[in-house]
C-alpha positions as CSV (number, residue, x, y, z in Angstrom):
1,M,77.4,119.9,88.2
2,I,80.3,121.7,86.6
3,T,82.9,119.5,84.8
4,L,86.3,120.1,83.1
5,K,84.5,120.5,79.8
6,D,82.5,123.5,81.2
7,I,85.4,125.8,82.1
8,K,88.1,127.7,80.2
9,R,91.9,127.4,81.0
10,A,91.8,130.8,82.6
11,Q,89.4,129.4,85.3
12,W,91.6,126.4,86.2
13,D,93.0,128.1,89.3
14,L,89.5,128.5,90.7
15,Y,88.3,124.9,90.6
16,V,89.4,121.5,91.7
17,G,88.1,118.0,91.0
18,L,86.1,116.5,93.9
19,L,87.2,113.0,95.0
20,T,85.6,110.3,97.1
21,I,87.8,108.8,99.8
22,E,88.2,105.7,97.7
23,Q,89.1,107.7,94.6
24,K,91.7,109.7,96.7
25,D,93.2,106.5,98.0
26,S,93.5,105.0,94.5
27,L,95.4,108.1,93.3
28,L,98.1,108.0,96.0
29,I,101.6,107.4,94.5
30,Q,100.2,107.2,91.0
31,W,101.3,109.3,88.0
32,Y,99.0,111.3,85.8
33,A,101.7,112.0,83.2
34,P,105.3,111.0,82.9
35,D,107.2,112.4,86.0
36,S,104.0,114.0,87.4
37,F,102.1,112.4,90.3
38,F,98.6,113.0,91.6
39,N,98.6,115.1,94.7
40,P,95.2,114.8,96.5
41,V,94.7,117.5,99.1
42,E,92.1,117.9,101.8
43,T,89.9,121.0,101.7
44,A,88.6,123.2,104.5
45,I,85.8,120.6,104.8
46,E,87.1,117.6,106.8
47,N,87.5,114.5,104.7
48,Q,86.8,116.3,101.5
49,W,89.6,115.5,99.0
50,V,90.4,117.2,95.7
51,I,92.9,117.3,92.9
52,S,93.9,120.2,90.7
53,V,92.3,120.8,87.3
54,E,95.8,120.7,85.9
55,E,96.1,117.1,87.1
56,M,92.7,116.3,85.5
57,A,93.3,117.9,82.2
58,N,96.9,116.6,81.7
59,C,96.2,113.0,82.7
60,T,97.6,110.6,80.2
61,N,97.5,107.5,82.4
62,E,94.9,105.3,80.8
63,E,94.1,103.7,84.2
64,F,93.0,107.1,85.6
65,M,91.3,108.8,82.7
66,W,88.1,108.9,84.8
67,V,89.5,111.9,86.6
68,K,88.6,114.0,83.5
69,D,84.9,113.5,84.4
70,L,85.1,114.5,88.1
71,P,82.7,117.1,89.3
72,L,84.4,120.5,89.9
73,I,84.0,122.7,93.0
74,I,85.5,126.0,93.9
75,Y,88.7,125.4,96.0
76,E,88.6,126.3,99.7
77,P,92.0,125.5,101.2
78,K,92.3,124.0,104.6
79,P,93.4,126.7,107.1
80,S,97.0,126.6,108.2
81,P,97.5,125.8,111.9
82,P,98.3,128.8,114.1
83,I,101.9,129.6,114.8
84,N,102.8,129.6,118.4
């Protein structure tokens, strides 16, 4: 398992923190730093939710410091719907 401690800043764009559904729900409308809110997004795999490494690394909200220990995965975005 790869964690935040295992990667360098230059790799932040490649990885995201993997969330459970319950973790995703707990982060909705919550701030990770002043004026900065968590933004869980769904990946290409249905019901797989993630947050950015930036959100994880910059979290200063004591209630959510556990995000710094989330397992990391390589980000695969959800495909955009076709344009008709």
